[in-house]
VEXKOL-785269 format. One line per 3 residues: number of its first residue (from 0); for each residue x, y, z negated of C-alpha. Coordinates in pm, 1 decimal. Each point is the difference from the previous one (the first is absolute). Last residue first. Layout:
<recs>
NUM = X Y Z ~ ... .
</recs>
This chain:
<recs>
614 = -4026.7 -10108.4 -4106.9 ~ 207.5 -243.7 -205.3 ~ -163.3 -72.4 -335.8 .
611 = 254.8 -97.5 -267.0 ~ -19.6 -307.0 -226.6 ~ 185.7 -51.3 -330.7 .
608 = 189.6 -252.0 -210.5 ~ -75.6 -346.1 135.1 ~ 236.0 -247.8 -165.5 .
605 = 293.6 -166.3 180.1 ~ 274.2 183.5 -186.6 ~ -176.4 330.7 73.0 .
602 = -247.0 -12.5 289.7 ~ -125.1 305.9 191.7 ~ -297.3 -35.5 237.7 .
599 = -31.0 239.9 294.8 ~ -341.2 38.4 161.2 ~ -123.5 74.1 348.3 .
596 = -151.4 242.5 245.6 ~ 151.3 32.8 347.9 ~ 360.7 -116.4 31.1 .
593 = 252.2 10.0 -284.7 ~ 352.2 113.3 -80.9 ~ 103.0 22.2 -367.1 .
590 = 245.7 252.0 -141.5 ~ 124.9 -94.7 -346.8 ~ 57.1 234.6 -291.5 .
587 = 134.0 -152.7 -320.7 ~ -40.1 112.7 -358.4 ~ 224.1 -216.3 -214.6 .
584 = -101.4 -105.5 -351.8 ~ 116.6 -358.9 44.7 ~ 285.0 -53.4 245.1 .
581 = -72.3 -91.1 362.2 ~ 25.8 -311.8 223.5 ~ -123.0 25.9 362.2 .
578 = -266.1 -148.7 232.2 ~ -191.1 235.3 234.2 ~ -221.4 -36.6 310.2 .
575 = -172.1 -335.6 -56.1 ~ -279.3 -68.4 249.9 ~ -379.6 -23.4 29.6 .
572 = -175.7 82.5 325.6 ~ 71.5 243.6 279.6 ~ -305.6 211.1 -80.2 .
569 = 115.4 28.0 -361.1 ~ 118.2 -213.7 -293.3 ~ 336.0 117.1 -136.3 .
566 = 194.7 -197.6 -259.9 ~ 252.7 167.6 -231.4 ~ 240.1 -199.5 -217.5 .
563 = 192.7 154.9 -291.1 ~ 222.4 -236.9 -190.1 ~ 12.0 151.7 -345.0 .
560 = 286.0 28.5 -246.2 ~ 36.8 43.4 -375.5 ~ -357.0 -88.1 -95.3 .
557 = -286.9 184.6 -174.5 ~ 127.3 343.8 102.3 ~ -249.0 69.9 280.9 .
554 = 93.7 98.5 358.5 ~ -150.4 322.6 134.0 ~ -81.9 -48.1 369.6 .
551 = -49.1 293.5 239.2 ~ -110.9 -118.2 343.6 ~ 75.4 210.7 307.5 .
548 = -240.8 -54.6 291.0 ~ 90.3 -54.9 363.0 ~ -217.5 -32.4 309.0 .
545 = 29.8 -216.7 310.1 ~ -254.5 48.8 275.9 ~ -329.1 -182.9 -1.2 .
542 = -121.5 -219.4 284.3 ~ 9.1 63.4 374.8 ~ -191.1 -220.7 17.4 .
539 = -262.7 -214.1 174.4 ~ -139.3 -102.0 -340.6 ~ -241.9 -292.0 -31.5 .
536 = -370.3 5.4 -95.0 ~ -126.5 -345.6 -93.3 ~ -340.8 -160.1 64.3 .
533 = -94.0 -313.0 -197.0 ~ -212.1 -296.2 108.5 ~ -151.1 -230.5 -263.6 .
530 = 104.2 -366.6 11.4 ~ -2.7 -33.2 -377.4 ~ -274.0 211.7 -149.4 .
527 = 92.8 334.7 -152.5 ~ 52.9 120.7 -359.1 ~ 120.3 364.1 -9.6 .
524 = 335.5 48.6 -177.9 ~ 164.9 201.4 275.7 ~ -248.7 199.0 208.8 .
521 = -128.8 -146.0 326.7 ~ 47.5 197.4 323.2 ~ 379.0 15.7 -40.1 .
518 = 241.3 294.8 32.8 ~ 359.6 108.5 55.7 ~ 155.3 -334.5 92.7 .
515 = 362.0 44.7 109.9 ~ 76.9 -72.3 365.7 ~ 184.0 334.8 50.3 .
512 = 88.1 177.8 -323.7 ~ -254.9 142.6 -244.1 ~ -64.5 355.7 -125.4 .
509 = 42.9 194.4 325.7 ~ -265.5 -209.6 163.7 ~ -127.5 -53.5 352.5 .
506 = -284.2 -248.5 22.1 ~ -38.5 -355.5 128.5 ~ -318.0 -201.4 -64.7 .
503 = 28.0 -378.0 -33.8 ~ -306.2 -225.2 11.4 ~ -133.8 -322.8 -145.3 .
500 = 288.4 -137.3 -205.9 ~ -150.4 -302.4 -169.9 ~ -7.7 -91.2 -370.1 .
497 = 92.5 -341.5 -145.7 ~ 230.5 100.4 -285.6 ~ 326.3 -72.4 184.8 .
494 = -138.2 147.1 324.6 ~ -48.5 341.9 -159.3 ~ 352.9 0.1 -144.9 .
491 = 136.2 -106.6 339.5 ~ -169.0 297.2 169.8 ~ 134.4 238.9 -264.3 .
488 = 354.2 -132.8 42.7 ~ -26.9 36.2 378.7 ~ -130.8 358.4 -31.0 .
485 = 273.0 108.8 -245.4 ~ -152.5 81.6 -336.5 ~ -73.9 354.8 -116.0 .
482 = -373.8 -57.0 -43.1 ~ -76.8 -372.4 -28.3 ~ -175.1 -5.8 -339.5 .
479 = -156.9 -345.1 -32.9 ~ -372.9 -81.1 43.0 ~ -111.0 -244.2 -269.7 .
476 = -120.4 -338.6 116.9 ~ -340.0 -165.4 35.9 ~ -61.9 -363.4 87.1 .
473 = -303.2 -55.1 218.8 ~ -323.6 -76.4 -183.1 ~ -107.1 -366.3 9.4 .
470 = -308.0 -59.8 212.0 ~ -219.4 254.0 173.4 ~ -276.7 -86.2 -246.5 .
467 = -357.8 96.7 83.9 ~ -213.3 253.8 -188.0 ~ -372.3 -54.9 53.2 .
464 = -314.4 210.0 41.5 ~ -343.4 -170.5 -22.5 ~ -278.3 131.2 223.0 .
461 = -373.6 -17.4 -68.0 ~ -228.7 -214.1 216.0 ~ -187.2 -131.6 -302.2 .
458 = -16.5 255.9 -280.3 ~ 243.5 -55.1 -284.3 ~ 41.5 -235.6 -295.5 .
455 = 355.5 -2.9 -140.8 ~ 137.9 -347.4 -67.2 ~ 329.1 68.5 178.2 .
452 = 130.1 355.1 -9.0 ~ -151.0 276.2 212.5 ~ 264.9 64.3 126.6 .
449 = 263.8 -266.1 60.4 ~ 355.9 -79.6 -103.7 ~ 311.1 -182.9 122.1 .
446 = -139.9 -174.9 310.0 ~ 246.2 -236.8 169.9 ~ 148.5 89.4 340.1 .
443 = 361.6 -5.2 -117.3 ~ 60.7 -189.8 -323.2 ~ -146.7 104.9 -334.9 .
440 = 193.3 73.7 -319.1 ~ 274.7 243.0 102.8 ~ -225.6 228.4 200.9 .
437 = 53.7 241.3 289.5 ~ -316.5 186.7 93.4 ~ -263.9 -19.0 270.6 .
434 = -343.4 159.0 26.9 ~ -322.2 -145.0 141.9 ~ -315.7 212.3 -19.2 .
431 = -327.5 -192.9 3.6 ~ -71.8 -367.5 67.7 ~ -374.1 -65.3 5.9 .
428 = -247.7 -169.6 -233.6 ~ -271.2 -261.3 54.8 ~ 165.4 -232.2 -258.2 .
425 = 97.1 -252.8 268.5 ~ 137.7 288.4 209.2 ~ 213.4 114.0 -293.4 .
422 = 145.7 -348.5 -50.3 ~ 78.0 -28.9 372.8 ~ 168.9 341.4 12.7 .
419 = 202.3 -90.0 -310.0 ~ 125.2 -317.3 165.4 ~ 144.3 204.4 287.6 .
416 = 155.6 253.9 -239.7 ~ 174.8 -276.1 -190.8 ~ -97.3 -91.7 -355.3 .
413 = 155.9 98.1 -335.4 ~ -245.9 274.6 -86.6 ~ -324.4 -49.2 194.6 .
410 = -232.6 -123.3 -275.4 ~ -358.6 42.2 126.9 ~ -216.2 314.0 -42.0 .
407 = -352.9 -102.4 -104.5 ~ -270.2 113.6 241.1 ~ -312.1 205.0 -65.4 .
404 = -299.9 26.4 232.3 ~ -158.8 343.4 -18.2 ~ -280.6 45.5 -245.0 .
401 = -176.9 -289.2 -168.2 ~ -335.9 156.2 73.8 ~ -306.8 -158.7 -157.9 .
398 = -275.0 -192.3 177.8 ~ -343.6 24.7 -163.2 ~ -303.6 -220.8 -56.7 .
395 = -293.2 163.3 -178.3 ~ -179.6 -254.1 -218.6 ~ -368.2 71.1 -63.3 .
392 = -94.6 47.9 -364.7 ~ -257.3 265.3 89.0 ~ -187.8 -78.0 317.0 .
389 = 130.4 131.3 330.1 ~ -83.4 295.7 225.0 ~ 267.0 72.5 261.6 .
386 = 147.6 353.0 13.8 ~ 362.2 -108.2 -31.9 ~ 94.7 -329.7 159.6 .
383 = -73.9 -339.9 -155.1 ~ 292.6 -80.2 5.5 ~ 288.4 238.6 -56.9 .
380 = 321.7 103.9 176.7 ~ 349.1 142.0 -75.4 ~ -48.6 71.9 -371.9 .
377 = 313.1 151.4 -162.8 ~ 243.8 -207.0 -207.1 ~ 312.9 73.6 210.4 .
374 = -21.4 329.6 187.4 ~ -199.6 1.4 322.6 ~ 155.6 -41.7 343.1 .
371 = -31.8 -374.7 -39.4 ~ 300.5 -211.1 88.6 ~ -125.2 -292.1 -211.9 .
368 = -371.8 -26.4 -91.5 ~ -78.8 -163.0 -333.3 ~ -274.5 -257.5 -37.6 .
365 = -359.0 -71.7 -110.5 ~ -21.1 233.3 -301.2 ~ -349.0 -23.7 -158.5 .
362 = -164.7 316.3 -132.6 ~ -326.1 -39.9 -187.6 ~ -301.7 232.0 25.6 .
359 = -202.8 144.4 -286.1 ~ 10.4 353.3 137.9 ~ 247.8 128.1 -263.1 .
356 = 203.3 -318.7 49.4 ~ 38.1 80.9 369.8 ~ 149.8 341.0 -81.3 .
353 = 231.9 -146.7 -266.0 ~ 116.3 -269.4 244.0 ~ 77.8 260.5 268.3 .
350 = 195.7 213.7 -247.1 ~ 215.7 -300.2 -100.2 ~ 48.3 -112.0 361.0 .
347 = 114.9 349.5 105.3 ~ -238.5 142.4 255.8 ~ 64.5 -7.1 374.4 .
344 = -318.3 -196.6 72.8 ~ -242.8 30.4 -298.3 ~ -312.3 116.2 188.0 .
341 = -296.0 -66.7 -228.4 ~ -241.8 -295.0 36.3 ~ -357.1 123.1 -56.7 .
338 = -185.8 -157.7 -289.9 ~ -285.3 -247.9 -27.1 ~ -227.9 -118.2 -283.9 .
335 = -167.4 -339.6 86.5 ~ -147.1 -88.2 -341.5 ~ 232.6 -293.5 -42.5 .
332 = 278.4 219.9 132.8 ~ -39.5 232.8 -297.6 ~ 66.1 -290.5 -236.9 .
329 = 282.0 -150.6 197.2 ~ 297.9 178.6 -151.4 ~ -138.6 62.9 -348.6 .
326 = -164.0 -342.9 -15.0 ~ 326.1 -165.6 85.2 ~ 178.3 203.0 -260.3 .
323 = -251.1 -88.1 -270.8 ~ 37.6 -368.2 87.2 ~ 375.4 25.1 -41.9 .
320 = -29.9 180.0 -332.8 ~ -239.9 -266.9 -132.3 ~ 243.0 -270.1 110.3 .
317 = 288.5 176.7 -173.3 ~ -197.3 34.3 -326.3 ~ -85.8 -371.7 6.7 .
314 = 368.0 -85.9 50.3 ~ 103.6 221.6 -291.6 ~ -255.6 -162.3 -235.6 .
311 = 122.1 -348.8 90.6 ~ 360.5 105.7 -71.8 ~ -96.4 122.1 -348.2 .
308 = -163.8 -336.2 -73.2 ~ 331.6 -184.3 58.0 ~ 51.7 -240.3 284.5 .
305 = 158.9 -329.6 -108.8 ~ 357.0 -26.8 121.6 ~ 153.4 -205.1 270.9 .
302 = 373.7 -6.6 -34.3 ~ 220.0 188.3 237.6 ~ 308.7 -200.4 76.4 .
299 = 318.6 111.8 -159.7 ~ 288.9 226.2 89.1 ~ 194.6 122.6 -293.5 .
296 = 258.6 275.2 32.3 ~ 261.5 -19.2 -277.0 ~ 278.7 -85.4 234.1 .
293 = -49.5 128.7 351.3 ~ 343.8 156.4 11.0 ~ 122.6 355.1 73.5 .
290 = 370.5 12.3 41.3 ~ 193.2 203.3 -258.5 ~ 91.8 357.3 100.5 .
287 = 369.0 72.1 -43.4 ~ 74.6 368.4 -57.3 ~ 355.4 96.4 87.5 .
284 = 130.9 282.8 -212.1 ~ 62.7 327.3 177.4 ~ 303.0 227.8 -3.3 .
281 = 277.4 -226.0 117.8 ~ -94.6 20.2 363.3 ~ 257.8 -135.9 241.0 .
278 = -30.8 52.3 374.5 ~ 187.3 -285.7 158.4 ~ 99.4 127.1 343.0 .
275 = -35.7 -234.5 294.2 ~ 201.8 83.5 308.4 ~ -117.9 -112.9 341.7 .
272 = 197.7 135.5 295.3 ~ -231.2 172.2 246.0 ~ 261.3 237.9 138.1 .
269 = -178.1 307.4 -131.1 ~ -44.0 -161.8 -342.5 ~ 374.1 -76.5 -0.2 .
266 = 59.9 371.5 73.2 ~ -219.0 89.7 -298.2 ~ 189.3 -243.6 -225.1 .
263 = 330.3 144.4 123.6 ~ -114.3 350.7 -97.9 ~ -104.4 -122.2 -345.9 .
260 = 344.4 -158.8 -45.6 ~ 163.2 325.1 118.1 ~ -203.7 193.7 -256.1 .
257 = 168.5 -215.4 -261.0 ~ -88.9 -272.2 -250.8 ~ -356.6 -24.4 127.3 .
254 = -241.9 6.4 -291.6 ~ -36.5 -266.9 -271.8 ~ 284.0 141.4 -212.0 .
251 = -174.6 341.3 -1.6 ~ -297.4 -141.5 -198.2 ~ -327.8 149.1 123.0 .
248 = 44.3 -141.9 351.0 ~ -66.2 265.8 264.1 ~ 269.1 -111.7 250.6 .
245 = -127.5 -357.8 -38.2 ~ -357.6 116.4 63.1 ~ 98.8 180.3 320.9 .
242 = 200.4 -297.2 132.0 ~ -285.7 -238.6 -85.1 ~ -250.1 215.7 190.5 .
239 = 233.8 -13.6 302.0 ~ 5.8 -381.9 -6.5 ~ -380.1 -5.9 -41.6 .
236 = -49.7 190.2 324.1 ~ -198.8 326.4 -42.6 ~ -329.8 -15.2 189.5 .
233 = -196.6 -267.9 -187.4 ~ 116.7 135.6 -336.6 ~ -103.1 352.0 102.2 .
230 = -376.7 -44.0 -52.8 ~ 63.0 -141.7 -347.2 ~ 203.1 303.7 -111.4 .
227 = 356.6 -107.8 -91.2 ~ 94.0 -65.9 -361.0 ~ 238.3 168.2 -241.7 .
224 = 35.7 -143.3 -353.4 ~ -95.6 235.0 -280.9 ~ 205.7 68.2 -318.1 .
221 = 282.4 248.1 61.3 ~ -112.6 149.4 331.8 ~ -351.3 19.9 -148.6 .
218 = 139.4 193.5 -294.8 ~ 156.5 253.4 239.1 ~ -333.1 41.9 179.7 .
215 = -178.1 53.0 -332.3 ~ 254.0 267.7 -93.2 ~ -54.8 173.0 334.2 .
212 = -374.3 20.4 -86.3 ~ -276.7 -43.7 256.4 ~ 119.5 -345.6 102.2 .
209 = 200.2 -168.2 277.3 ~ 221.5 -304.4 35.4 ~ 123.5 -160.3 323.1 .
206 = -27.7 324.1 201.7 ~ -248.7 -26.0 286.6 ~ 29.0 -3.1 381.1 .
203 = 40.8 -377.7 -9.0 ~ 325.8 -74.6 185.5 ~ 167.0 340.9 -47.8 .
200 = -110.5 11.5 -364.3 ~ 145.7 -343.3 -75.9 ~ 325.8 100.0 175.3 .
197 = 21.2 309.6 -225.0 ~ -69.0 -205.2 -315.3 ~ 273.6 -248.2 102.6 .
194 = 231.1 298.6 51.9 ~ -69.5 105.2 -359.8 ~ 90.0 -348.9 -125.6 .
191 = 319.9 -5.8 210.5 ~ 99.7 344.5 -132.8 ~ -22.2 -131.6 -358.0 .
188 = 193.3 -310.9 108.4 ~ 305.1 224.4 49.1 ~ 1.7 43.6 -376.1 .
185 = -193.9 187.1 -266.7 ~ 30.1 17.4 -377.0 ~ -333.2 1.7 -190.4 .
182 = -238.9 293.1 -30.1 ~ -306.6 -228.4 7.0 ~ -128.3 151.8 326.4 .
179 = 349.7 -24.2 147.9 ~ 19.6 -369.8 -93.2 ~ -341.9 -65.7 152.6 .
176 = 105.0 164.1 328.7 ~ -156.8 327.2 113.5 ~ -168.5 11.6 341.3 .
173 = -331.1 171.1 -83.1 ~ 159.4 172.3 -301.0 ~ 267.2 187.0 190.6 .
170 = 342.6 -65.2 -153.2 ~ 179.3 106.4 -316.5 ~ -103.7 -54.3 -360.5 .
167 = 135.8 301.3 -184.9 ~ 264.1 -49.2 -266.9 ~ 127.5 355.5 38.8 .
164 = 183.3 -76.6 319.9 ~ 233.0 -287.6 -70.0 ~ 345.6 -72.7 144.6 .
161 = 152.9 -333.5 -90.6 ~ 377.5 8.9 -54.9 ~ 140.1 -330.0 112.9 .
158 = -121.4 74.7 347.7 ~ -309.3 -33.3 215.3 ~ 4.0 307.2 222.4 .
155 = -322.6 194.1 -8.0 ~ -307.2 37.6 217.3 ~ -276.6 222.1 -132.7 .
152 = -27.0 239.1 292.4 ~ 146.7 -244.4 251.5 ~ -244.3 160.1 237.1 .
149 = 4.2 -198.3 322.8 ~ 7.4 -355.5 133.4 ~ 22.7 8.6 379.1 .
146 = -199.4 -206.9 250.0 ~ 63.5 19.2 374.8 ~ -319.8 -38.1 203.2 .
143 = 88.6 229.4 288.6 ~ -224.7 280.8 -129.1 ~ 192.0 -18.7 -327.5 .
140 = -133.2 -172.1 -312.2 ~ 76.8 145.0 -343.5 ~ -33.5 -192.9 -327.5 .
137 = -22.2 210.2 -317.1 ~ -379.9 53.4 12.9 ~ -50.0 -372.2 64.5 .
134 = 151.8 -81.9 -342.9 ~ 342.2 -101.4 -133.8 ~ 67.5 209.5 -310.8 .
131 = 274.8 -179.1 -193.1 ~ 262.7 52.0 275.1 ~ 268.3 -220.3 -156.0 .
128 = 364.1 77.9 78.5 ~ 293.5 -229.7 -78.2 ~ 153.0 -6.8 346.2 .
125 = -149.8 -338.6 87.7 ~ -335.9 138.1 -113.3 ~ 21.3 287.7 249.4 .
122 = 66.8 -229.6 298.2 ~ -276.3 -229.2 -127.0 ~ -229.8 306.2 -13.8 .
119 = 52.7 74.9 368.6 ~ -17.0 -355.6 134.0 ~ -312.4 -74.1 -203.4 .
116 = -162.3 318.9 135.6 ~ 76.0 -124.1 353.6 ~ -155.1 -340.5 -70.5 .
113 = -306.0 165.6 -158.1 ~ -65.7 213.4 308.9 ~ 24.9 -302.5 229.2 .
110 = -233.7 -201.6 -227.3 ~ -267.9 271.2 4.7 ~ 28.4 40.0 378.5 .
107 = -31.0 -375.2 61.0 ~ -300.6 -25.9 -233.0 ~ -185.5 286.2 171.5 .
104 = -74.8 257.3 -266.5 ~ -309.7 -5.1 -222.8 ~ 12.0 289.8 7.7 .
101 = 39.0 230.7 301.9 ~ -32.4 366.3 -103.7 ~ 43.4 -12.9 -377.6 .
98 = 270.0 -265.8 42.5 ~ 183.1 210.5 261.9 ~ -14.9 309.5 -223.5 .
95 = 134.9 -203.0 -292.2 ~ 281.3 -130.7 223.1 ~ 116.1 359.8 29.9 .
92 = 20.1 179.2 332.9 ~ 247.5 64.2 279.0 ~ 298.6 219.9 77.8 .
89 = 261.8 -61.2 -270.1 ~ 224.1 286.2 -112.0 ~ 319.7 -146.1 -153.2 .
86 = 57.6 144.0 -343.7 ~ 144.9 309.4 -165.2 ~ -31.9 7.2 -380.0 .
83 = -77.0 310.6 -202.9 ~ 46.2 174.2 -334.8 ~ -104.2 365.9 -10.4 .
80 = 125.4 208.4 -297.4 ~ 280.2 166.7 197.1 ~ 27.0 -211.6 316.9 .
77 = 78.1 -356.3 -103.3 ~ 96.1 -285.4 229.7 ~ -42.8 -347.2 138.9 .
74 = 76.3 -107.5 357.4 ~ -82.8 -242.9 275.8 ~ -218.0 -265.8 -169.7 .
71 = -131.2 -260.9 245.9 ~ -359.9 -130.4 -14.3 ~ 33.3 -377.4 -40.4 .
68 = -88.0 -265.2 260.2 ~ 292.1 75.8 233.2 ~ 243.9 -27.1 -296.5 .
65 = 251.0 227.0 -171.8 ~ -29.1 15.4 -377.9 ~ 249.5 155.6 -237.3 .
62 = -170.0 339.2 35.4 ~ -314.1 -149.1 -152.9 ~ 157.7 -55.8 -340.3 .
59 = 181.4 331.5 -24.1 ~ -301.2 194.0 124.3 ~ -245.3 -171.2 -231.4 .
56 = 235.4 43.6 -295.7 ~ 13.5 371.7 77.6 ~ -378.6 22.8 -25.7 .
53 = -0.5 -201.0 -323.0 ~ 262.3 228.7 -145.0 ~ -204.3 304.3 98.6 .
50 = -308.3 -157.0 -155.4 ~ 179.1 -64.9 -327.4 ~ 154.0 349.2 1.6 .
47 = -337.2 170.4 30.1 ~ 51.1 339.8 161.7 ~ -55.4 -135.8 352.3 .
44 = -322.3 -174.1 -109.0 ~ -244.1 293.8 23.4 ~ 170.5 114.1 320.4 .
41 = -65.6 -324.8 184.9 ~ 311.2 -182.4 120.2 ~ 49.9 54.9 370.4 .
38 = 5.0 -275.8 265.4 ~ 137.1 116.0 335.2 ~ -84.0 -186.9 319.5 .
35 = 223.8 43.1 303.8 ~ -18.2 142.9 353.4 ~ 334.4 32.3 177.2 .
32 = 226.8 287.6 102.7 ~ 308.1 -141.5 -169.4 ~ 89.3 316.9 -193.3 .
29 = -345.4 162.0 -9.3 ~ -163.6 -311.4 -143.5 ~ -366.4 75.5 65.5 .
26 = -266.0 -84.0 -259.1 ~ -321.4 -194.2 -55.2 ~ -84.2 43.2 -365.6 .
23 = -68.7 -242.2 -285.9 ~ -113.3 106.0 -347.5 ~ 121.5 -181.4 -311.6 .
20 = -111.2 -127.3 -340.8 ~ -326.4 -186.8 49.0 ~ 11.8 7.5 376.3 .
17 = -64.9 259.5 269.7 ~ 2.6 -12.5 377.1 ~ 75.7 169.7 331.3 .
14 = 70.7 364.2 -87.8 ~ 128.3 192.8 299.8 ~ 318.9 144.5 150.7 .
11 = 255.7 10.9 -286.1 ~ 340.7 108.1 138.4 ~ 283.4 -222.6 -127.9 .
8 = 351.2 149.9 31.0 ~ 83.8 294.8 -222.9 ~ -34.3 -244.7 -293.6 .
5 = -377.1 28.5 35.6 ~ -153.7 232.7 259.5 ~ -351.9 117.4 -88.2 .
2 = -240.4 47.5 292.4 ~ -277.1 -201.6 -166.7 ~ 50.3 23.8 -379.6 .
</recs>
């Protein structure tokens, strides 16, 4: 396929990806001279009418969308038996690649990505389109951090006539919603559940439910409640955990009502505003355990009892055994038999005892030596020393190694760095690496987490790393699109949302007039902290020259007359260029002047009828 030209316009350069039903190519648009992505329906599906209809449905649904956080659709077409869609080419990588490389992601990065996905899918939901396959593989991240939702491969417009594709359950099993897994109707809350799974994976590095069989995974989505790994519960703030679990509620009614509501919850988390979400669970019965009482337990004084004959016999047997032992130990000594004390230093205490027992000697542990170079339990010293002659039954005194001194890590979370240093010094430990991070729970200078965690026993003198709060995170805002605006208007727009103009670069341009913004160092839609500095590139002129394009408009027959209004949006901005009344059925030709690249929108009786590209 590489080298093929589709529709006498799109030259396929290289294959960049492949999905279940389509192959994606990087291509060159020969008309506009730009790089695009072309998605082509696989050959084995192109003859199947149901798949062709699904493919066309994708194009029609996605073409309605225009948002910074959604991959734009430029064109849709058919070249003989090849069905294709032309999309915006996005330089970057998939979120799945980022997760595989970095997971668990930094909390701020994970939340930023989720906010931008929320913005994109909310835009689609408001226009009646549900994605149904939200997963990291379908989320693209540019090198500048802009997030775009891609591959509306199973998206469809929600209308009175429901479109089905052979009754198949749609969606990738690792991120599938319970209602999708059960084959039930879906809604915008289906995408919210899948996005909750994606956020869970970004924060933990693992999918919420996994198993060897895809069917088992789907059943777990239906029946099991998600939970965070124990080691992550101390790292991920509880407020953020609650947002994830609310998005992943089994019953759609318990999830966020809209993607916008989920986005606002994440922004509230950023700003440290407390929001408690009641996470309902109607699947388990509550088990009430009755309190344990002392009733039925009798405590009475021990009564003196007459000793039974059997007890007397046992006592006599014990005394005989004791006397036999004494004779065994001291018998040889009574006759003066001597043995040579072996060298047991460095031996394990168990092996040393066995060796002494073989010679009729007894091992007595006097103490344990701390900070010994020997492993715990080994003999550090002995008395009498090796080589000395002693009588059998002699006690050999030994000192055992306790190993290196061990300290218990104190609780540092919730205390200041200065207090932590004192607590570590008291425990014979040292302060290790100190890192800082914004936090909504702890105030500035207070420790958020520690490693090793409190209660861990480690060698004295070891270091304990801590993460210290930088206080409440600064508010974050979405970077607006300033290209095409007058410089003063762009500057005011930045100031209105709390961003600073850092630098202005002037360049000559034949596409934009003098003082119009032609570039910005931060892409539109990227989340940035308030107070951030932005660099703008401003045109020095001369700007584009006027061009004219003739528009052919065929008026429908639905009404008797139509008021035809044409609006042009180009390098000079948006303006009305035509407003006349015409009879139905007329074919009118109107010459439109424009500057640079733009678009002409035609309205009939106040309703949008058609758009023309001006280039």
